[in-house]
C-alpha positions in Angstrom: -12.3 -26.3 -23.5 -13.8 -23.4 -21.6 -14.7 -20.7 -24.2 -14.0 -17.0 -23.7 -17.0 -15.4 -22.2 -18.2 -18.6 -20.7 -19.0 -18.1 -17.0 -19.3 -20.8 -14.4 -20.5 -19.8 -11.0 -21.1 -22.4 -8.3 -21.1 -21.6 -4.6 -20.5 -25.3 -3.7 -17.6 -26.0 -6.2 -14.6 -27.0 -4.1 -12.2 -28.7 -6.5 -11.6 -28.8 -10.2 -9.8 -31.6 -12.0 -9.0 -30.4 -15.5 -8.4 -32.8 -18.4 -4.8 -33.2 -19.5 -5.7 -31.8 -22.9 -7.1 -28.4 -21.7 -5.4 -25.5 -23.5 -7.4 -22.5 -22.4 -9.5 -21.3 -19.5 -11.8 -18.4 -20.5 -12.3 -15.1 -18.8 -14.1 -15.2 -15.4 -14.6 -19.0 -15.8 -14.5 -19.6 -12.1 -14.7 -16.1 -10.8 -16.8 -15.9 -7.6 -16.6 -19.6 -6.8 -15.9 -18.7 -3.1 -15.5 -22.3 -1.9 -13.0 -23.3 -4.7 -9.8 -24.4 -2.9 -8.1 -26.7 -5.4 -7.6 -26.3 -9.1 -4.5 -28.1 -10.3 -3.7 -26.7 -13.7 -2.7 -29.2 -16.4 0.6 -29.1 -18.2 -1.2 -28.6 -21.5 -2.6 -25.2 -20.4 -1.5 -22.3 -22.6 -3.9 -19.4 -21.7 -5.8 -18.3 -18.6 -8.4 -15.5 -19.3 -9.0 -12.3 -17.4 -10.3 -12.8 -13.8 -10.6 -16.6 -14.4 -10.0 -17.5 -10.7 -10.7 -14.2 -9.0 -12.6 -14.2 -5.7 -12.0 -17.9 -5.1 -10.6 -19.7 -2.0 -7.5 -21.1 -3.8 -4.6 -21.2 -1.4 -1.8 -22.3 -3.6 -1.1 -22.3 -7.4 1.5 -23.8 -9.7 1.5 -22.3 -13.1 2.3 -24.9 -15.8 5.4 -24.7 -18.0 3.5 -24.4 -21.3 1.5 -21.3 -20.1 2.0 -18.6 -22.7 -0.5 -16.0 -21.6 -2.2 -14.8 -18.4 -5.0 -12.3 -18.4 -5.6 -9.5 -16.0 -6.7 -10.1 -12.4 -6.5 -13.9 -12.8 -6.2 -14.3 -9.0 -7.6 -10.9 -7.8 -9.3 -11.1 -4.5 -8.1 -14.6 -3.6 -7.8 -13.8 0.1 -6.5 -17.2 1.0 -3.8 -17.5 -1.7 -0.5 -17.7 0.0 1.7 -19.5 -2.4 2.3 -19.2 -6.2 4.9 -21.0 -8.2 5.9 -19.5 -11.6 7.7 -21.2 -14.4 10.7 -19.5 -15.8 9.2 -18.4 -19.1 6.6 -16.0 -17.8 7.7 -12.5 -18.7 4.8 -10.4 -17.4 2.8 -10.1 -14.2 -0.5 -8.7 -15.6 -2.6 -5.8 -14.2 -4.4 -6.7 -10.9 -2.9 -10.2 -11.0 -2.7 -10.5 -7.2 -4.7 -7.5 -6.1 -6.1 -8.0 -2.6 -4.5 -11.4 -2.1 -4.1 -10.6 1.6 -2.6 -14.0 2.6 0.3 -13.8 0.0 3.5 -14.0 2.0 6.2 -14.9 -0.5 6.5 -14.5 -4.3 9.5 -15.6 -6.3 9.3 -13.8 -9.7 10.9 -15.6 -12.6 14.3 -14.1 -13.6 12.9 -13.4 -17.1 10.1 -11.1 -15.8 10.1 -7.9 -17.9 6.9 -6.1 -16.7 4.7 -5.8 -13.6 1.3 -4.5 -14.4 -0.8 -1.8 -12.7 -2.1 -2.8 -9.3 -0.5 -6.2 -9.7 0.3 -6.6 -6.0 -1.8 -3.8 -4.5 -3.4 -4.8 -1.2 -1.2 -7.8 -0.6 -0.9 -6.9 3.1 0.9 -10.0 4.2 3.8 -9.5 1.6 6.8 -8.1 3.5 9.3 -8.0 0.7 9.6 -8.8 -3.0 12.7 -9.3 -5.0 12.4 -7.6 -8.4 14.6 -9.2 -11.1 16.9 -6.9 -12.9 15.1 -7.9 -16.1 12.0 -5.9 -15.1 11.9 -2.8 -17.3 8.3 -1.6 -16.6 6.4 -1.3 -13.3 2.7 -0.2 -13.7 0.9 2.4 -11.7 -0.1 1.5 -8.1 1.6 -1.9 -8.5 2.4 -1.9 -4.8 -0.3 0.3 -3.4 -1.9 -0.5 0.0 0.9 -2.8 1.1 2.0 -3.7 4.6 3.8 -0.8 6.3 6.9 -3.0 6.5 6.9 -3.9 2.8 10.2 -3.4 1.0 11.1 -3.8 -2.7 14.4 -5.5 -3.2 16.0 -4.4 -6.4 19.2 -3.6 -8.2 20.7 -0.1 -8.5 19.4 2.0 -11.4 16.7 -0.5 -12.2 13.1 0.2 -13.2 12.1 -1.1 -9.8 14.4 1.4 -8.0 13.0 4.2 -10.1 9.4 3.1 -9.3 10.2 2.9 -5.6 11.8 6.3 -5.5 9.0 8.1 -7.4 6.2 6.3 -5.4 7.7 6.4 -1.9 7.9 2.7 -1.6 10.7 1.5 0.7 13.4 -0.4 -1.2 16.7 -2.1 -0.6 19.5 -2.3 -3.2 21.2 -5.6 -3.8 24.2 -6.2 -5.9 
């Protein structure tokens, strides 16, 4: 188990193979490991701490089914991250989760998502559109700041996402 506050920095670390019994990855555990391209998360994982994988070279992530909690900025600054697979039980996209993930092209949010944190997707310049589930009741400040000029929020009428888009001048499209 990687304890909260425990920091591992290695410029040469390229791959991590976690034990099948790992339940928690602490804050900033692999932050700044700029050559880290592979870190398959075990099914047993329940928590990932703040900024655990920020500023790494991960290019795809699959979050495990048992994951109960994600910290802020877990993948912030992962400029090669283009693919993320969520499980259906995740209800919140934390603050700065994908901030400055400039290669992120497609995100499928779980239908149960209730909240999108502040700056969650800011600076995701390759993201052209994002479908916001009707279940989202809160969108944090600057969640979609610094996006591609062609970026469009796809949302339902009278939803929190539509309200956010209107008040923040974010292009949006209503779906039924």
